[in-house]
N, C-alpha and C positions, 0 to 999 in steps of 0.2 A: 346784501339782502338777507333777511332772517330766514331760518328754515321754515317757519310756518307760512310766511309770505310766499316763499318759493312753492310750497305744497299748494297753497291756495291758487296761485297763478296757474300752475300746471293742471290742476283739476279744471279750471275755467277754460283753458285752452282745449283740454280733452272733451269738455262738454260741447265746445263750438265744433270739433272735429265729428263728434258723433250725433250732432244735430240737436242738441238740447237747447232749450229756450232760457239761457241763464245769463244772457249778455248783460243785462242791467245789474245783476248781482256780481258780475265780474269786471265792473268798470275800472277798477284800479289796476287790472292787468295791462291796461293801456297807458299806465302812468309813465310819462317819459322821464321821471326822476330815477327810475330804477335802472339797474345795469343790464336788465333783460327786455329792453324796448323792442317791440315788434316792428321791424323795418318794412316788412311787406314788399322787398325788392327782388324776390325769386330766390334769393340765397338765405343762409342762416347767419344771423347777427348776434345770436345769444345761445347759451346753453339750454334755455327753456325752448327755444325753437328747434334745437337739435332733438330734444326729447319728443316734442310734439309732432315733428316731422316724422319721427319713427312710427308714432301712433297712427300717422296717416297710412302707412304700409299695413299696419294690424287692422285697420278698418276694411281695406281691400281684402285681407286675408279672411275676415269674417264673412265677406260677401260669398266667397268659394268654399266656405267650411264644409258644408253639406254636399257639395257638387259631386265628389268621389262616391259618396254613399249612394246618392240618387242616380248617378250615371252607371255605376257598375252592379249594384245589387240587383236590379231587374234582370241582368244578364247573367247573374250568378246562380247558385244552387238553391237559395232559400226563398226569394221574394218573387211575387207575381203581381200583376195589376188586379185592382178591384173592378167591380162592374162600373164603378163611378169614375174609373181612371181616364187619363187624357190620351189622345192619339199618339202624342209624342212619347209617353211612357210605354205604351203598347208597342210601338216601333222599336224601341230599345229592347224590350222583351223578345220581340220576334227576330231579333237579329237582322233587322231590315238593312239592305245594302246601301241605301242612300239615306244618310241622316243629315245632310247638308243644311236643311232649314230647321233642324230640330234644336230647340233652344237648350235642352239638357245636354246635347252633344257638343254644342258650340264651346270651344275652349277659350273664348274671349276673357272670361273673368281671370283665368290663370295668367294670361299675358298682361292683364292690367296689374296684377301683383308685381310681375317682372318689371314692368315699365316704372312702377312706383319705386321698386328697389334701385333700379339704374339711376333714376333721378335723385334719389336720396344719396346714393353713394357719390355721385358727382358733386352735389351740394356739400357733402361732407369733406371731400377732398379740398375744396375751396375753403371751407370753414377751419380746417386744421391750422392754418397759419395765423388765425385771430389771436390776439394776446390773452383773451379771456377764456379760451377753450378749456373745458375740463378734459384733459387729454385721456385720463383713465376711462372715463364714460365715453368719450369719443370713440376709443378703440373698441370697447365692448359693443357699442351700438353698430359700428361699422361690421364688426363679425357677425352680429345679430342679423342685420340686413342681408349680408352675404349668404348666410345659411338659408334664410327665407327664400331667397332667389333660387338657390340650389334645390331646396325642397320642392319648390314649385316645378322646377324642371323634372325633377324625379318623378313627381306625380304625373306630369304630362307623358313622360316616357312610358310608365307602367299602364296608362290608359290607352294611349293613342299609338304607342310604338315608335313615336317620332315627335319632333318639335322644331320650331325655328329658334335658333340661339342668336341673341344679340346682346351687346353690352353698351350700346350707345344709348344716350338719354333721349327719348322721344316722348311724345304726349299722347298719341292715339294708336290703337292697334292697326288702324287703316294705314299707318305710315310704314308698316313692315312690307318691305318689297324684296324682290329677288336681288341678290348681290352679295358682295364680300362682307357687308355689315350684317347681313341676315342670312344665316346659314341653316337650310333645312337638313337636319340630322336624324339619322335612323337610331334605333335603340342603342346599339353598340357605341356609336360616337357620342350620343348624349350621355351615357354613363361615364365614358372617358372623360368628357368635358366637365362634367359634375365633380368627378374626383380631382381632376386637375385643378379646378377652381378652389376647392376646399384645401388642397395642398399648398396652392400658391398664396391664398389669402388675398388681401386687397390693400394696397397703399401701405405695405409694411406691417399689416395687421394679420395675425393668425386667426383662422376661421373658428377656432374652438374657444373664444373668450365669451363670457356670459356677463350680463348686466343684472344687478341685484336691485330691483325696483324698491324693495322694501327698505333697503339700506339707504337709498337715495331720497326716497320720499319721507321716510321717517327715521333719520339718522340717529335720533335720541331714543329710539325704541319706546315712544310714548305708548304704544299699543303692542302687546306681545305678538310675535309672528303667528302663532296659531289663531289669533283673533283678528289679525290685520286684514283689511280688504285688499292689500297690496301683495299678499302672498300669492294670490292666484295670477298676478301679472307676471311673476317669474316663469310661469309655464307657457307664456305666449310664443316663444321662439322655438323652432324646431331643434331639438337637442343634437349637439354634434356627434355623440357616440351612436345614437340610433340612425342618424342620417348617413354617416359614413360607413357604418357596418352594413346597412341595408343596401347602399350602393356597391359595396364589396361583394355582397351576395349576388346582386344583379350582374356584376362584372364577371363573377365566377361562373354564372349561368351561361353568359355569352361565350366565355372561353371553353366551357365543357362542350358547348354545342359545336365548336370549331375543332374539337380534339386537342386543345391546347391545355397545358398544366395551369390550374387555377389555385394551386395550394397556398401560394403567398397571399392571395386575397381572402381565402377562408381563414387562414391564420390571423390576419389583420383583423377581420370581423370578429373573431373570438377574443382576440387580445383587447380590442377596444371595449367590447361589451363586458368582459370579465372585469376590466379596470373600473367602468362605471358601476356595475353591480356591486362589486366588492366595496366601493366608497359608500354607497347608499345602504347596502345591507348592514354595514358596520355602524350606522347611526345609533347612537345609545341615548338620544334625547328622550326616548319613549320607553323606559325601562319596564313599564308595566306590560307592554306588548312585544316591542322589537319585531314588528311585522313589515317593516319598510322594504318594499321591492322584492318580496320573497314569498312565494307560494307556500302556505303553511296551514296549520289547523285553524288559523284565524281567518283564512280567506273566504270560506263559505258564508261566514257572518258579515263580512265586509264587502261581498260582491255587489249586491245592489247599490249600496251607497257610492260605488264607483261612478255611476251615472245619476243617481238622484240626490247627491249632496249639492248644496248650493255653490260649493267650490270644487274644482278638481280635487279628487281624493288623494291626500299626500302619500298614503301607503302604497299607492298604484300609479299615480300621476307622474309622467315624465314631461310631456308637452302636450298642450291642449289649446284649441281655439275657444276662447271664452266669450260668453254673451250675458247680457243683462237687460231684460226687456224693459226695465224701469229707465234705461238709458237709450231706449229704441234700438237696441241691438238684439237681433233675433236671427234664427235660421228656420228652415221649413221642415225639419224632420217630423216634429209632431203633426204639422199639417198634412204631411204625406202618410204617416203610419197611424195616427190616432183617429178613433171613430167619435171622440168626444166633440160636441158642438163647441166652437165653430169649425173644427178641423175638417179636412176633406175626405180622408180615409181613401187615398189613391193606391196605396201599396199594402199588401198583407203577406203573411207567411203562406207558402205553398203547403199542401198536405204532405207531400213527399219530403220537403225540407224539414217540416216540423217532426216527422216521424223519425227521422235520423237520430234525433236527440233521445229517443226512447228505444231504438233498436238495440237489442243486446249484441248483434253482430257489429254494428257500426260503432256503438258507444257502450262497450262492455261494462255491465254493472248498473247501468242507468234505470232510474224509475221516475215516476212522476214527481218524486220529492227531490230530484236532482236540482241542486242550486241554480245551475245555469238555465235549465228548462224553465224553472219557475220565473226567473228573471227576464228571459227573453220574450216569453209568450204570455199573452192575456187573452181573456175572452169577455166580451161585453155585447149584451144584446144579441147574443148568438153569433157574434162575428169574432173570428180570430184576429189579433193584431199584434205587432211588435211592440212590447211594453218596456223594452230595454231602455229607452230614453225617457219614459215616464212609467217607471216601475209600478207594479201592482201594490196598492197601498201606500203610495208615495204621499208624503205631506210636504215636500219641499216646494213643489209648485203646485199650489192649491187649484188654480184655475187652468183649463186647457189652453187659454190663449197666452199663457206665460211660456212662450216657446223659446226659451233661453238655455236649453240643454247644451252643455259644452261638448265639444268634439275632440277626441284625442287623436293627435298626430302620432304620439308614441306612448305606450304605457308599458309598466314594468314587466308584465307577463309576455308582452310582445318581444322585449329584450330577451327573456328566457328562451322564447321559441325561435327567435333568430339565432340565438346561441347554439340551440340544438342543431340547427341546420348547418352552421358553420362546423360544430364538432363532428357531425356526421361525415361531412366531406373531408375532414381530417382523420377519419377512421378512428376517432376516439369514442367508440361506441358505448363503452361503459359509462363514461361521464355523461354522454348524450343521454343515455337511458336514464340516469339518475336525475338529470335536470327535467327530463320529460315525464317520467313515471313515478319513480320511487323516492326521489329526494336525495340530495347530497348528504351522506351520513359517513361518519368516521367508521372504519372497519369494513366497509363494503368495497369490493374491487380492490384496487391498490390501497392498502390500509394506512397510507401516509400521504398527506397533501403537499408534501415537499415539492418545490419547483422543478426538481430534477426528475420527478416522475412525470413523464410525458403525458400521460392520460389525464392527470389533474393539473397540468401547468395553467397558472393563472388563478386557481382556486384558493391557494394557500393564503393565509394571514400575512400581511406585510410586517406584523409584529412578531409572530411566532410561526416559523414555516412549517411547523409539525401540526398546526391547527388550521382549520377553515371556518371562517365566521359564519358560513352557511349552516353549520351544524349546531347541535345543543351546547357544544363546548367552544364557544367563541373565545378569542383572545382576551376579551374584557370580562369574561365570566360565563354564566350559564344562560343561554338563550331560551327563553320560555317557549317561542314557537320557531323551531328550526325548520329548514327546508324539507318539503314534503313532495316536490315535484308538481309540474303543471297539472297532472291528472290525479296524482296521489293525494292532493290536498282536499279533494271533493269527497265527502263521505259516501261510501257505496261503490264509487267507481273502482274498476280494477285495471291493471296495466293494459295499455294498448300494445300489441305485439310489435317489437322491433327486433332487428337482428343485431346480435352483439359480436358476431365474428362472420368471416366471409367464407366459411367452409361450404354451406349449402348453396348459396346463390352466386358465389364469386364476388369480386370486389365492386364492379358496377352494379350488379343485380342487387347486392346488399344496400348500396347506398341509395339506389332508386326506390327500393322497398321502404327504407326508412324515410326518405323524403316524402313519400305519398302517405305515410302514416302521420307525419307532422302536418301535411296539408289537411287530411281528414280531421285531425284535432282542431286545426285553425278554424275549420268550418263550424265548430261548436264554440270555441273560446271567443272568436271574433265575429260572431253572427251579427249581420246588419251594421258593421262598422266601416265597410268599404275597404277592408284589409284582405279579405279572403280571395277575391277575384284576382287582384294583382299577384298574389302569391301563386295561384293557378297559372297565370301567364308566365311567371318566372320558371315554374317547373316545366311547362310546354316548351318554352324556350331552350331550357337546359337539355331536355332529352328529345328535342325535336319531334315532339309527341303531342299533337292537339287532342288526342283522345283523353289525355289527363283531365282537360276541361270539359270535353263532350260527355265523358262517362259520369261526371259528377253533376252537370248542369241539366242534361236533357231528360232526366226522369220526370221533372216537373211539367213537361209538355205532353206526357202521355194522353192525357184525357182530352186535350185539345186537337189531336191529330197533327201536331206541328213537330213531333219528336224527330222524324227522319229529316225533315227540311232544315231545322235548326242544327242538327247534328252535321249535316253535310256542309252547312255554312261554317261551322266551327272548324271542321276538318280542312276546309279550304283556307283557313287562316283568319277567319272573322272574329277571332277573339280580341283583336284590336278594334277600337271604336273608329269607324270610318268617317273622318271629317278633314277636309282640306281647307287651309286658310286662304288658298286661291290667291297666293301672292304673286305679283307680276314682275 
């Protein structure tokens, strides 16, 4: 089959999967003379079906893309329900103890992703023996499906603190029953199972392989990567480095809570993240900027486009759930956050949450000109709203009904934040402060990035161990925009206080102080992205201290007389969403 026909048929099948009315235009997809005949027998009979079967998983992932945001943000520190909000959102916000009939709290959509992954992996095992299988693509797609399954379980763990694990191929969530095939696992067991699954792989395939959709769909590069519509497809799958590192941080938290050594997991997280960051930071295909995956002087000018670009923004994007309203692919973020007709304006920023961005105590150096403040918040018709997913002045989505904003599973700054958390627990405080506040610069702290310097292990260039590609003197030349740190890259902000030695607070006190500083910064950097509340939960688990959540969340309840009620519920452990599958 020719490359063009392969691409055409693939697009037709993708249209079918996403509900487009293009069947008449795709009639030759069903042409029995091709080697990609669609058998319709429940298994895969062609490479095209192997690809389109995987996109079936992605459509399930799109369905739950906004769920963690809508489920955790009302319980977090920033968001509150509007006057027009629903009883279900208000129940989430109030930390109601019975959410069994709450559609937001229901995890069914997550389990449907897992069901789709299990079914796909089973079919892929059977398809492997076919003589026409593209084995390289087969391996990459198996790894992609496996990571999607593990990411889904990780997400269940951080929201609910538990989940039912199963590997069998079933068709409906109602088939989940009590027994050996379906194991209800708590947070610790889930994290272990996720790490074990990534380590083991599937059917002889390592979990860290990636598929390059651009190379498969346009192998002749008829359109440049920067202009190709397939570029964004490469973001669809949860990235191995981010997923593995985040699970290691969760494992570290569980071990810390049990009083056991977690050093090996924090080191693994740091190593995995530094390798991924080093690879992408060293990209030289953009010599005019060189801003890939690196907080720098270019970040403020590129901050809004992270969300309002028509594609995930390559300088920051790691993994993203992508949507296109022209293909009937949408999420409901604008419907909840925007007050533009026909959106519903169900959730808004709380006054206390918004004030944190401008508080000199909480966000040192911040003003109303702060880049993140201007991106996160807008005001229209006298109403405050979250404008991050439809930034003020955006021209990418002209009409409010074009609710196709992408949702990041992982982005580069999140890698930097997770790296800070790992470095903190490795007591590499100088490196942590550099990544977090001041930027990684030659001559500061240890003045050599040689791998033997424990503080800077993993930062050195693989080409020249005396250089670090994060700095202005990269191994390939002069970097126009060197590292400035997560906070240091924003004009006007000053360093958030962290401890760089254990003299004052002792080892545990120093590490906890720094962890909470990272958490406070995450509240600004990842506002309304569904990433902050899970991080709060991780800190609460690590230190067996639910006040970490309560102290940050409860301020917004002051005016409603609910502060003491919600605080007590959190102290009683209600930071996990209460929902039981009621398996029998």
